[in-house]
Phi, psi and omega in degrees: 000132180289134182293137178301330181287342176279348185267185180274029186284139176284151177278159172072187180272148177286154179283338171227157179284115181282147179249167175305326178293336176286329183269341182213127171234110180301129181259002179055038181270341179086357182301327177284352180263009175275158185330289179039040176097353181082171179242113174290145176237144178258178185302314178300315178293324176300316180291320184294315180291319180300315177300317183296324181274356181059044178226169179275162184297326178294317176290330171298311181298317182291315189268336187240356183233163170231171185245138170238100187071237179257009184250134179276140170228156182289129182296154169254150177278178179303332180288346184095354179271157171308139181301343181262007179264116177221072188066342173210162175282123185276356175236028182312315183296340181235023184299155183287165184313308183310318183285324181292323185271349183305137000268013186274063188266155184306323184300338174296323179291335176279314180219101182301344175300338176301329178300315179300319180296318180290320179299331180294340181243347183242113184286352180271355184271127180269128179267347182273075184211151180280154176301323179296314180292320177301311183298314179297321177295318177299310179302321179296309180300315179298318179295319177300315182298310184300320179292313188278329188248349181264349186280000000 
């Protein structure tokens, strides 16, 4: 695990309480929609996306997913982008959890150096942030998702 002191973290406490919007402003570039291991979907997401596309879940799984072990993940096109990326996300209102929480993913809590890796491909990520603010914002986004989408 990369030491927080080895990263680009500001020292001390921030003068104002930063929000996730201070740490990330989507540029709609689609860089997060490139392969990077794919996006797994669960049953609830499969049903929501299928309904949005007006198809049954079996058709969604067959036409838009591939399998990794026993878990479905959304396919990527030959360009390396998600099959639903066409200059914009074509399933944006029902996009999967991974896409909704991006870039505030759990792996940042395990290794904050992952924020730096995300920054290297995502122009909307701010690096001028304290480790404390980053951790708090990741936890906030994850908690909000659980509250808003799991109920």
